[in-house]
MOPAC internal coordinates of N, CA, C and O (Angstrom, degrees):
PM7 1SCF
backbone

  N    0.0000 0     0.00 0     0.00 0    0    0    0
  C    1.4460 1     0.00 0     0.00 0    1    0    0
  C    1.5255 1   108.48 1     0.00 0    2    1    0
  O    1.2310 1   121.16 1   -42.49 1    3    2    1
  N    1.3114 1   115.38 1   137.51 1    3    2    1
  C    1.4531 1   120.03 1  -178.11 1    5    3    2
  C    1.5223 1   110.74 1   -79.01 1    6    5    3
  O    1.2310 1   121.51 1   -32.98 1    7    6    5
  N    1.3054 1   114.72 1   147.02 1    7    6    5
  C    1.4559 1   120.08 1   173.61 1    9    7    6
  C    1.5210 1   108.20 1   -87.11 1   10    9    7
  O    1.2310 1   121.10 1   -62.58 1   11   10    9
  N    1.3110 1   115.50 1   117.42 1   11   10    9
  C    1.4510 1   119.89 1  -178.81 1   13   11   10
  C    1.5196 1   109.60 1  -111.92 1   14   13   11
  O    1.2310 1   121.28 1   -31.85 1   15   14   13
  N    1.2779 1   115.15 1   148.15 1   15   14   13
  C    1.4616 1   121.37 1  -178.55 1   17   15   14
  C    1.5274 1   110.46 1   -81.85 1   18   17   15
  O    1.2310 1   121.31 1   -16.13 1   19   18   17
  N    1.3149 1   115.11 1   163.87 1   19   18   17
  C    1.4616 1   120.07 1   177.58 1   21   19   18
  C    1.5255 1   111.25 1   -64.00 1   22   21   19
  O    1.2310 1   120.97 1   148.85 1   23   22   21
  N    1.3241 1   115.75 1   -31.15 1   23   22   21
  C    1.4730 1   119.15 1   179.77 1   25   23   22
  C    1.5200 1   111.08 1   -61.84 1   26   25   23
  O    1.2310 1   120.06 1   142.33 1   27   26   25
  N    1.3263 1   117.49 1   -37.67 1   27   26   25
  C    1.4602 1   120.91 1   178.19 1   29   27   26
  C    1.5256 1   110.47 1   -66.11 1   30   29   27
  O    1.2310 1   120.25 1   137.06 1   31   30   29
  N    1.3262 1   117.12 1   -42.94 1   31   30   29
  C    1.4551 1   121.16 1   178.85 1   33   31   30
  C    1.5311 1   110.53 1   -61.92 1   34   33   31
  O    1.2310 1   120.91 1   136.04 1   35   34   33
  N    1.3151 1   115.86 1   -43.96 1   35   34   33
  C    1.4658 1   119.72 1   179.06 1   37   35   34
  C    1.5191 1   111.42 1   -64.97 1   38   37   35
  O    1.2310 1   120.82 1   140.32 1   39   38   37
  N    1.3185 1   116.04 1   -39.68 1   39   38   37
  C    1.4668 1   119.80 1   178.74 1   41   39   38
  C    1.5235 1   110.63 1   -61.61 1   42   41   39
  O    1.2310 1   120.03 1   132.99 1   43   42   41
  N    1.3454 1   117.54 1   -47.01 1   43   42   41
  C    1.4613 1   121.16 1  -178.68 1   45   43   42
  C    1.5298 1   110.94 1   -64.00 1   46   45   43
  O    1.2310 1   120.58 1   138.95 1   47   46   45
  N    1.3272 1   116.50 1   -41.05 1   47   46   45
  C    1.4637 1   120.69 1   179.41 1   49   47   46
  C    1.5233 1   109.96 1   -63.43 1   50   49   47
  O    1.2310 1   120.34 1   134.54 1   51   50   49
  N    1.3253 1   116.95 1   -45.46 1   51   50   49
  C    1.4629 1   121.60 1   179.71 1   53   51   50
  C    1.5237 1   110.79 1   -63.14 1   54   53   51
  O    1.2310 1   120.22 1   141.01 1   55   54   53
  N    1.3338 1   117.18 1   -38.99 1   55   54   53
  C    1.4620 1   122.10 1   179.99 1   57   55   54
  C    1.5271 1   110.90 1   -64.08 1   58   57   55
  O    1.2310 1   120.66 1   134.96 1   59   58   57
  N    1.3412 1   116.34 1   -45.04 1   59   58   57
  C    1.4638 1   120.96 1  -179.81 1   61   59   58
  C    1.5268 1   110.64 1   -65.28 1   62   61   59
  O    1.2310 1   120.59 1   138.57 1   63   62   61
  N    1.3307 1   116.47 1   -41.43 1   63   62   61
  C    1.4596 1   120.30 1   179.33 1   65   63   62
  C    1.5230 1   110.27 1   -61.73 1   66   65   63
  O    1.2310 1   119.94 1   135.30 1   67   66   65
  N    1.3284 1   117.72 1   -44.70 1   67   66   65
  C    1.4672 1   120.89 1  -179.56 1   69   67   66
  C    1.5217 1   111.52 1   -63.76 1   70   69   67
  O    1.2310 1   120.26 1   141.77 1   71   70   69
  N    1.3257 1   117.11 1   -38.23 1   71   70   69
  C    1.4575 1   121.12 1   179.81 1   73   71   70
  C    1.5322 1   110.38 1   -64.77 1   74   73   71
  O    1.2310 1   120.22 1   134.93 1   75   74   73
  N    1.3317 1   117.19 1   -45.07 1   75   74   73
  C    1.4613 1   120.63 1  -179.19 1   77   75   74
  C    1.5235 1   111.69 1   -72.73 1   78   77   75
  O    1.2310 1   120.49 1   146.97 1   79   78   77
  N    1.3173 1   116.67 1   -33.03 1   79   78   77
  C    1.4568 1   120.27 1   176.82 1   81   79   78
  C    1.5268 1   110.70 1   -65.40 1   82   81   79
  O    1.2310 1   120.32 1   145.35 1   83   82   81
  N    1.3214 1   117.00 1   -34.65 1   83   82   81
  C    1.4618 1   121.34 1   174.80 1   85   83   82
  C    1.5238 1   110.18 1   -61.42 1   86   85   83
  O    1.2310 1   120.27 1   138.05 1   87   86   85
  N    1.3354 1   117.08 1   -41.95 1   87   86   85
  C    1.4682 1   120.98 1   179.15 1   89   87   86
  C    1.5196 1   109.95 1   -64.76 1   90   89   87
  O    1.2310 1   120.23 1   135.91 1   91   90   89
  N    1.3299 1   117.17 1   -44.09 1   91   90   89
  C    1.4694 1   120.36 1  -179.27 1   93   91   90
  C    1.5184 1   110.64 1   -61.93 1   94   93   91
  O    1.2310 1   120.27 1   137.18 1   95   94   93
  N    1.3171 1   117.09 1   -42.82 1   95   94   93
  C    1.4662 1   119.80 1  -175.69 1   97   95   94
  C    1.5250 1   112.70 1   -77.15 1   98   97   95
  O    1.2310 1   119.87 1   136.32 1   99   98   97
  N    1.3260 1   117.86 1   -43.68 1   99   98   97
  C    1.4577 1   120.56 1  -170.85 1  101   99   98
  C    1.5208 1   114.50 1   -97.65 1  102  101   99
  O    1.2310 1   119.75 1   144.25 1  103  102  101
  N    1.3160 1   118.08 1   -35.75 1  103  102  101
  C    1.4722 1   119.36 1  -179.38 1  105  103  102
  C    1.5184 1   110.25 1   -86.70 1  106  105  103
  O    1.2310 1   120.34 1   134.40 1  107  106  105
  N    1.3184 1   116.95 1   -45.60 1  107  106  105
  C    1.4617 1   120.03 1   179.73 1  109  107  106
  C    1.5201 1   111.87 1   -79.41 1  110  109  107
  O    1.2310 1   119.86 1   164.62 1  111  110  109
  N    1.3385 1   117.87 1   -15.38 1  111  110  109
  C    1.4605 1   121.61 1   178.39 1  113  111  110
  C    1.5133 1   114.15 1    74.61 1  114  113  111
  O    1.2310 1   120.03 1  -152.08 1  115  114  113
  N    1.3243 1   117.55 1    27.92 1  115  114  113
  C    1.4574 1   121.53 1   178.86 1  117  115  114
  C    1.5233 1   108.97 1  -100.74 1  118  117  115
  O    1.2310 1   120.46 1   -52.38 1  119  118  117
  N    1.3101 1   116.73 1   127.62 1  119  118  117
  C    1.4604 1   121.70 1   177.76 1  121  119  118
  C    1.5231 1   109.46 1  -122.21 1  122  121  119
  O    1.2310 1   121.12 1   -14.03 1  123  122  121
  N    1.3167 1   115.47 1   165.97 1  123  122  121
  C    1.4478 1   120.77 1   178.70 1  125  123  122
  C    1.5179 1   113.18 1   -75.87 1  126  125  123
  O    1.2310 1   119.55 1   169.00 1  127  126  125
  N    1.3323 1   118.46 1   -11.00 1  127  126  125
  C    1.4595 1   122.04 1  -177.59 1  129  127  126
  C    1.5265 1   113.02 1   -83.13 1  130  129  127
  O    1.2310 1   119.88 1   179.21 1  131  130  129
  N    1.3197 1   117.84 1    -0.79 1  131  130  129
  C    1.4569 1   120.32 1  -178.71 1  133  131  130
  C    1.5292 1   110.54 1   -70.98 1  134  133  131
  O    1.2310 1   121.18 1   -16.55 1  135  134  133
  N    1.3270 1   115.36 1   163.45 1  135  134  133
  C    1.4562 1   120.76 1   179.47 1  137  135  134
  C    1.5298 1   110.72 1   -61.86 1  138  137  135
  O    1.2310 1   120.76 1   131.01 1  139  138  137
  N    1.3265 1   116.14 1   -48.99 1  139  138  137
  C    1.4695 1   121.66 1   175.43 1  141  139  138
  C    1.5307 1   106.34 1  -117.47 1  142  141  139
  O    1.2310 1   119.60 1   -76.64 1  143  142  141
  N    1.3262 1   118.38 1   103.36 1  143  142  141
  C    1.4720 1   120.09 1  -177.35 1  145  143  142
  C    1.5297 1   111.98 1   -68.49 1  146  145  143
  O    1.2310 1   121.25 1   -24.93 1  147  146  145
  N    1.3031 1   115.22 1   155.07 1  147  146  145
  C    1.4577 1   121.99 1   178.81 1  149  147  146
  C    1.5274 1   109.08 1   -64.87 1  150  149  147
  O    1.2310 1   119.41 1   -37.70 1  151  150  149
  N    1.3468 1   118.73 1   142.30 1  151  150  149
  C    1.4711 1   120.80 1  -179.05 1  153  151  150
  C    1.5291 1   113.59 1   -58.34 1  154  153  151
  O    1.2310 1   119.93 1   149.08 1  155  154  153
  N    1.3310 1   117.74 1   -30.92 1  155  154  153
  C    1.4565 1   119.91 1   179.24 1  157  155  154
  C    1.5242 1   111.65 1   -69.11 1  158  157  155
  O    1.2310 1   120.22 1   150.90 1  159  158  157
  N    1.3324 1   117.19 1   -29.10 1  159  158  157
  C    1.4604 1   119.74 1   178.76 1  161  159  158
  C    1.5226 1   109.71 1   -77.44 1  162  161  159
  O    1.2310 1   120.36 1   144.08 1  163  162  161
  N    1.3409 1   116.93 1   -35.92 1  163  162  161
  C    1.4591 1   120.51 1   178.57 1  165  163  162
  C    1.5277 1   110.55 1   -68.25 1  166  165  163
  O    1.2310 1   120.41 1   135.28 1  167  166  165
  N    1.3421 1   116.82 1   -44.72 1  167  166  165
  C    1.4623 1   122.78 1  -179.20 1  169  167  166
  C    1.5343 1   108.95 1  -124.33 1  170  169  167
  O    1.2310 1   119.44 1   -98.29 1  171  170  169
  N    1.3263 1   118.66 1    81.71 1  171  170  169
  C    1.4683 1   120.15 1  -175.19 1  173  171  170
  C    1.5148 1   114.37 1   -66.70 1  174  173  171
  O    1.2310 1   119.28 1   163.84 1  175  174  173
  N    1.3306 1   118.98 1   -16.16 1  175  174  173
  C    1.4589 1   121.01 1   178.87 1  177  175  174
  C    1.5168 1   113.00 1   -63.73 1  178  177  175
  O    1.2310 1   120.02 1   158.66 1  179  178  177
  N    1.3320 1   117.56 1   -21.34 1  179  178  177
  C    1.4642 1   121.20 1   177.98 1  181  179  178
  C    1.5306 1   111.77 1   -65.54 1  182  181  179
  O    1.2310 1   120.55 1   157.13 1  183  182  181
  N    1.3207 1   116.56 1   -22.87 1  183  182  181
  C    1.4669 1   120.08 1  -178.00 1  185  183  182
  C    1.5166 1   112.62 1   -70.74 1  186  185  183
  O    1.2310 1   119.60 1   162.97 1  187  186  185
  N    1.3267 1   118.36 1   -17.03 1  187  186  185
  C    1.4570 1   121.03 1  -179.73 1  189  187  186
  C    1.5179 1   111.80 1   -78.44 1  190  189  187
  O    1.2310 1   119.81 1   167.70 1  191  190  189
  N    1.3244 1   117.97 1   -12.30 1  191  190  189
  C    1.4509 1   121.55 1  -172.11 1  193  191  190
  C    1.5241 1   114.22 1   -84.42 1  194  193  191
  O    1.2310 1   119.20 1   152.51 1  195  194  193
  N    1.3087 1   119.13 1   -27.49 1  195  194  193
  C    1.4475 1   118.08 1  -174.58 1  197  195  194
  C    1.5109 1   113.25 1  -162.91 1  198  197  195
  O    1.2310 1   121.27 1    21.70 1  199  198  197
  N    1.3281 1   115.17 1  -158.30 1  199  198  197
  C    1.4578 1   121.78 1  -176.59 1  201  199  198
  C    1.5171 1   110.41 1   -95.41 1  202  201  199
  O    1.2310 1   121.31 1   -14.74 1  203  202  201
  N    1.3180 1   115.09 1   165.26 1  203  202  201
  C    1.4621 1   120.59 1  -179.76 1  205  203  202
  C    1.5192 1   112.26 1   -89.42 1  206  205  203
  O    1.2310 1   119.35 1   159.74 1  207  206  205
  N    1.3129 1   118.84 1   -20.26 1  207  206  205
  C    1.4586 1   124.17 1   178.66 1  209  207  206
  C    1.5175 1   112.55 1    54.22 1  210  209  207
  O    1.2310 1   121.54 1  -124.31 1  211  210  209
  N    1.2981 1   114.66 1    55.69 1  211  210  209
  C    1.4481 1   119.92 1   177.55 1  213  211  210
  C    1.5282 1   108.67 1   -87.61 1  214  213  211
  O    1.2310 1   120.04 1   -46.75 1  215  214  213
  N    1.3108 1   117.53 1   133.25 1  215  214  213
  C    1.4552 1   120.70 1  -179.80 1  217  215  214
  C    1.5251 1   110.83 1  -123.41 1  218  217  215
  O    1.2310 1   120.42 1  -150.42 1  219  218  217
  N    1.3168 1   116.81 1    29.58 1  219  218  217
  C    1.4646 1   119.47 1   179.91 1  221  219  218
  C    1.5398 1   109.84 1   -73.75 1  222  221  219
  O    1.2310 1   120.48 1   -10.84 1  223  222  221
  N    1.3001 1   116.68 1   169.16 1  223  222  221
  C    1.4648 1   120.86 1  -178.07 1  225  223  222
  C    1.5199 1   112.46 1   -67.10 1  226  225  223
  O    1.2310 1   119.99 1   155.46 1  227  226  225
  N    1.3355 1   117.63 1   -24.54 1  227  226  225
  C    1.4527 1   120.20 1   178.78 1  229  227  226
  C    1.5362 1   110.65 1   -74.40 1  230  229  227
  O    1.2310 1   120.32 1   139.28 1  231  230  229
  N    1.3310 1   116.99 1   -40.72 1  231  230  229
  C    1.4639 1   120.57 1  -177.32 1  233  231  230
  C    1.5261 1   112.44 1   -81.35 1  234  233  231
  O    1.2310 1   119.86 1   147.95 1  235  234  233
  N    1.3226 1   117.88 1   -32.05 1  235  234  233
  C    1.4649 1   122.54 1  -178.43 1  237  235  234
  C    1.5284 1   110.18 1  -115.68 1  238  237  235
  O    1.2310 1   121.14 1  -127.54 1  239  238  237
  N    1.3282 1   115.42 1    52.46 1  239  238  237
  C    1.4590 1   121.51 1  -176.12 1  241  239  238
  C    1.5304 1   111.38 1   -58.87 1  242  241  239
  O    1.2310 1   120.35 1   133.55 1  243  242  241
  N    1.3458 1   116.93 1   -46.45 1  243  242  241
  C    1.4647 1   121.16 1  -177.24 1  245  243  242
  C    1.5217 1   111.52 1   -62.40 1  246  245  243
  O    1.2310 1   120.20 1   142.37 1  247  246  245
  N    1.3148 1   117.22 1   -37.63 1  247  246  245
  C    1.4589 1   121.31 1  -177.90 1  249  247  246
  C    1.5235 1   111.74 1   -69.27 1  250  249  247
  O    1.2310 1   120.14 1   135.91 1  251  250  249
  N    1.3228 1   117.33 1   -44.09 1  251  250  249
  C    1.4581 1   120.39 1  -175.16 1  253  251  250
  C    1.5250 1   112.79 1   -73.12 1  254  253  251
  O    1.2310 1   120.06 1   152.89 1  255  254  253
  N    1.3219 1   117.49 1   -27.11 1  255  254  253
  C    1.4618 1   120.16 1  -177.44 1  257  255  254
  C    1.5323 1   112.51 1  -110.36 1  258  257  255
  O    1.2310 1   120.42 1  -162.07 1  259  258  257
  N    1.3286 1   116.81 1    17.93 1  259  258  257
  C    1.4658 1   124.26 1   175.68 1  261  259  258
  C    1.5266 1   112.69 1    49.96 1  262  261  259
  O    1.2310 1   120.33 1  -133.53 1  263  262  261
  N    1.3121 1   116.97 1    46.47 1  263  262  261
  C    1.4614 1   121.89 1   176.70 1  265  263  262
  C    1.5205 1   107.31 1   -93.17 1  266  265  263
  O    1.2310 1   119.56 1   -59.79 1  267  266  265
  N    1.3324 1   118.45 1   120.21 1  267  266  265
  C    1.4662 1   118.98 1  -178.81 1  269  267  266
  C    1.5212 1   111.67 1   -70.00 1  270  269  267
  O    1.2310 1   121.37 1   -31.09 1  271  270  269
  N    1.3243 1   114.99 1   148.91 1  271  270  269
  C    1.4618 1   120.70 1   179.17 1  273  271  270
  C    1.5233 1   109.39 1   -72.22 1  274  273  271
  O    1.2310 1   119.90 1   -24.69 1  275  274  273
  N    1.3336 1   117.80 1   155.31 1  275  274  273
  C    1.4697 1   120.70 1  -179.24 1  277  275  274
  C    1.5274 1   113.39 1   -58.49 1  278  277  275
  O    1.2310 1   119.90 1   145.95 1  279  278  277
  N    1.3300 1   117.80 1   -34.05 1  279  278  277
  C    1.4684 1   119.24 1   178.55 1  281  279  278
  C    1.5260 1   111.28 1   -65.35 1  282  281  279
  O    1.2310 1   120.53 1   141.00 1  283  282  281
  N    1.3223 1   116.59 1   -39.00 1  283  282  281
  C    1.4625 1   120.84 1   178.84 1  285  283  282
  C    1.5181 1   110.24 1   -67.80 1  286  285  283
  O    1.2310 1   120.40 1   139.00 1  287  286  285
  N    1.3252 1   116.85 1   -41.00 1  287  286  285
  C    1.4662 1   120.73 1   179.61 1  289  287  286
  C    1.5274 1   110.46 1   -62.42 1  290  289  287
  O    1.2310 1   120.08 1   137.00 1  291  290  289
  N    1.3339 1   117.46 1   -43.00 1  291  290  289
  C    1.4672 1   119.87 1  -179.28 1  293  291  290
  C    1.5249 1   111.00 1   -67.77 1  294  293  291
  O    1.2310 1   119.78 1   141.13 1  295  294  293
  N    1.3337 1   118.03 1   -38.87 1  295  294  293
  C    1.4699 1   120.50 1   177.92 1  297  295  294
  C    1.5269 1   110.76 1   -64.93 1  298  297  295
  O    1.2310 1   120.40 1   139.56 1  299  298  297
  N    1.3223 1   116.83 1   -40.44 1  299  298  297
  C    1.4628 1   119.59 1   177.98 1  301  299  298
  C    1.5270 1   111.54 1   -64.85 1  302  301  299
  O    1.2310 1   120.61 1   143.19 1  303  302  301
  N    1.3313 1   116.44 1   -36.81 1  303  302  301
  C    1.4650 1   119.83 1   178.45 1  305  303  302
  C    1.5164 1   110.90 1   -65.81 1  306  305  303
  O    1.2310 1   120.09 1   138.65 1  307  306  305
  N    1.3279 1   117.43 1   -41.35 1  307  306  305
  C    1.4658 1   121.09 1   178.36 1  309  307  306
  C    1.5254 1   110.04 1   -65.03 1  310  309  307
  O    1.2310 1   120.32 1   137.36 1  311  310  309
  N    1.3195 1   117.00 1   -42.64 1  311  310  309
  C    1.4644 1   120.33 1   179.23 1  313  311  310
  C    1.5294 1   110.99 1   -63.70 1  314  313  311
  O    1.2310 1   120.26 1   139.17 1  315  314  313
  N    1.3308 1   117.10 1   -40.83 1  315  314  313
  C    1.4660 1   120.50 1   178.87 1  317  315  314
  C    1.5223 1   110.82 1   -64.99 1  318  317  315
  O    1.2310 1   121.06 1   142.12 1  319  318  317
  N    1.3386 1   115.58 1   -37.88 1  319  318  317
  C    1.4552 1   119.55 1   178.27 1  321  319  318
  C    1.5335 1   111.01 1   -64.59 1  322  321  319
  O    1.2310 1   120.15 1   139.26 1  323  322  321
  N    1.3215 1   117.33 1   -40.74 1  323  322  321
  C    1.4640 1   121.00 1   178.20 1  325  323  322
  C    1.5226 1   111.02 1   -64.85 1  326  325  323
  O    1.2310 1   120.24 1   140.12 1  327  326  325
  N    1.3197 1   117.15 1   -39.88 1  327  326  325
  C    1.4661 1   120.86 1   178.30 1  329  327  326
  C    1.5275 1   109.66 1   -64.91 1  330  329  327
  O    1.2310 1   119.85 1   137.14 1  331  330  329
  N    1.3205 1   117.89 1   -42.86 1  331  330  329
  C    1.4655 1   121.58 1   179.12 1  333  331  330
  C    1.5253 1   111.13 1   -62.71 1  334  333  331
  O    1.2310 1   120.39 1   138.63 1  335  334  333
  N    1.3331 1   116.87 1   -41.37 1  335  334  333
  C    1.4728 1   120.58 1   178.39 1  337  335  334
  C    1.5254 1   110.51 1   -64.49 1  338  337  335
  O    1.2310 1   120.28 1   138.74 1  339  338  337
  N    1.3244 1   117.06 1   -41.26 1  339  338  337
  C    1.4633 1   121.03 1  -179.80 1  341  339  338
  C    1.5355 1   110.70 1   -64.44 1  342  341  339
  O    1.2310 1   120.30 1   137.71 1  343  342  341
  N    1.3300 1   117.03 1   -42.29 1  343  342  341
  C    1.4526 1   120.12 1  -179.11 1  345  343  342
  C    1.5224 1   111.99 1   -72.18 1  346  345  343
  O    1.2310 1   119.66 1   151.78 1  347  346  345
  N    1.3370 1   118.25 1   -28.22 1  347  346  345
  C    1.4557 1   120.11 1  -179.77 1  349  347  346
  C    1.5269 1   111.70 1   -76.57 1  350  349  347
  O    1.2310 1   119.79 1   159.01 1  351  350  349
  N    1.3539 1   118.01 1   -20.99 1  351  350  349
  C    1.4743 1   121.14 1   178.69 1  353  351  350
  C    1.5144 1   111.21 1   -71.59 1  354  353  351
  O    1.2310 1   119.51 1   150.70 1  355  354  353
  N    1.2746 1   118.54 1   -29.30 1  355  354  353
  C    1.4640 1   121.08 1  -176.19 1  357  355  354
  C    1.4843 1   113.66 1   -79.49 1  358  357  355
  O    1.2310 1   120.10 1   180.00 1  359  358  357

């Protein structure tokens, strides 16, 4: 394991916070000019602790439009190939 300095840790934390703050402001449409600002805008350090859990159609495109994941597609193809081989033996 590499020895990393505190400056690197702070840089990564600041980078992640800025990325999530961009999502809160621009994707969720929350700005600091509102009457009651969003808690993440008041205390942006909370954004370093976890995920945003966005379930909009832009972030969860595959889920909303029933598009199977590539791993599922490849497993189904392998299963279909095995079924075809089994039926061709008979």
